[in-house]
C-alpha positions in Angstrom: 0.0 0.0 0.0 2.9 2.4 0.8 4.4 1.6 -2.6 1.1 2.6 -4.2 1.1 5.9 -2.4 4.6 6.6 -3.4 3.8 5.8 -7.0 0.7 8.1 -6.8 2.8 11.0 -5.6 5.4 10.4 -8.3 2.5 10.3 -10.8 1.1 13.6 -9.6 4.7 15.1 -9.8 5.1 14.0 -13.4 1.6 15.2 -14.4 2.4 18.6 -12.9 5.8 18.7 -14.8 3.9 17.9 -18.0 1.4 20.7 -17.4 4.4 23.1 -17.1 6.3 21.9 -20.2 5.5 23.6 -23.5 6.5 23.0 -27.1 5.9 24.6 -30.4 5.1 22.9 -33.6 5.1 24.6 -37.0 3.2 23.5 -40.2 3.0 25.0 -43.6 6.7 26.0 -43.5 6.1 28.0 -40.4 2.8 29.6 -41.6 1.0 28.1 -38.6 2.7 27.6 -35.2 0.9 25.7 -32.5 2.0 25.9 -28.8 0.9 23.0 -26.6 1.7 21.8 -23.1 2.9 18.3 -22.1 -0.6 17.5 -20.9 -2.2 18.1 -24.3 -3.6 21.7 -23.8 -3.2 24.0 -26.7 -2.1 27.4 -25.4 -1.8 29.3 -28.6 -2.1 29.2 -32.4 -0.2 31.8 -34.5 -0.9 32.3 -38.1 1.4 34.2 -40.4 -0.6 36.9 -42.2 0.9 35.9 -45.5 -1.0 32.5 -45.1 -4.3 34.4 -45.2 -5.6 33.9 -48.7 -9.4 34.4 -48.9 -9.4 32.4 -52.2 -7.7 29.4 -50.6 -9.2 29.0 -47.1 -8.9 25.2 -47.4 -5.1 25.5 -47.4 -5.1 27.4 -44.1 -7.6 24.9 -42.6 -5.3 22.0 -43.7 -2.3 23.7 -42.1 -4.2 24.2 -38.9 -5.3 20.6 -38.7 -1.8 19.3 -39.5 -0.2 21.6 -36.9 -2.7 20.7 -34.2 -2.4 17.0 -34.9 1.4 17.1 -34.8 1.4 19.1 -31.6 -0.9 16.6 -29.9 1.2 13.7 -31.1 4.4 15.3 -29.8 2.7 16.1 -26.5 1.5 12.5 -26.2 5.0 11.2 -27.0 6.5 13.3 -24.2 3.8 12.2 -21.7 4.3 8.5 -22.7 8.1 8.9 -22.2 7.8 10.5 -18.8 4.9 8.4 -17.5 6.4 5.2 -19.0 9.6 5.7 -17.0 7.4 5.9 -13.9 5.3 2.8 -14.7 8.1 0.7 -16.1 6.3 0.6 -19.5 3.1 -0.8 -18.1 -0.1 0.3 -19.9 -2.3 1.8 -17.1 -5.7 2.9 -18.2 -6.4 6.6 -17.7 -2.8 7.7 -17.9 -2.9 8.5 -21.5 -0.2 6.0 -22.4 
């Protein structure tokens, strides 16, 4: 039981660290930049004004989708790495691994 409490405290520590970590992902050659935390919260999306073409809204939409998806993927990889070290690679439901 004491081991479980220790693991819970470590888990809470890692989750807090993930929430504080931030990374940026660019798509469309830097036209769209997505900033995301290690716990998968998008904190900002920046769009280069040059990417705003009223005749090609679909391109901007595609860049946004690509940027957000890549940011989420990288954030999940970071979480899996940090949490995987804690759990010894075990897949524990609810931890996002």
